[in-house]
C-alpha positions, -999 to +999 in steps of 0.1 A: +633-345+817+597-352+812+586-377+788+563-365+761+527-381+757+525-411+735+547-435+755+579-426+737+611-418+753+636-393+739+663-418+732+693-417+706+718-443+707+756-434+712+771-433+676+809-427+671+819-396+654+828-401+618+827-365+604+826-331+618+788-329+607+780-357+630+799-340+658+777-308+652+746-330+649+752-346+682+758-313+697+724-302+686+708-330+709+722-316+741+694-296+757+668-305+729+633-308+737+620-346+735+598-340+706+628-324+687+650-355+694+623-378+680+617-356+649+656-355+645+655-394+648+628-395+620+649-372+598+677-397+601+657-426+590+642-404+561+677-394+552+685-433+548+656-439+528+663-409+504+700-421+500+688-458+497+711-465+525+694-494+544+721-494+573+713-457+580+676-461+577+677-494+599+698-477+627+673-448+630+643-471+630+656-495+656+665-464+677+629-453+673+615-487+681+638-491+712+628-458+726+590-468+730+577-471+765+549-495+765+540-488+802+529-453+794+505-457+764+503-494+755+480-489+725+500-460+708+533-477+715+523-509+703+511-493+670+540-474+666+562-507+671+541-524+643+546-495+619+584-493+627+585-530+622+570-527+589+593-500+579+620-522+587+607-549+566+603-523+537+638-511+541+649-547+541+632-553+507+646-519+494+612-505+493+627-472+505+598-448+490+571-466+511+589-466+542+596-428+536+560-422+530+549-437+565+579-420+582+571-386+569+534-389+579+543-396+616+572-373+617+549-343+605+525-351+632+553-350+659+563-316+643+528-304+644+524-314+681+555-296+690+542-266+670+510-265+690+527-267+723+532-304+728 
């Protein structure tokens, strides 16, 4: 599978199934486009922020952070890493709205890139 531009790998950690909804969501990732996987991970982080669920937001943010490949585009991947670290800090401080605002902007940019043909 080809890596998308920007130094980000399409990586999602293995998570045990807790509900049928999670099993369905995991099934959606099989064969998904790499950018779609990234957007799904952002959506998971945003869901955690909207629910005020620090664990859920943190898990998705860490998945995004660990998916970065600094060898592909050092400048962009370092910038994203700093943003993810800041969002993790905001989540830790229970400042979910501020974290969600940052994540929404980046998620929307990924969706626009996908809509415009990568």
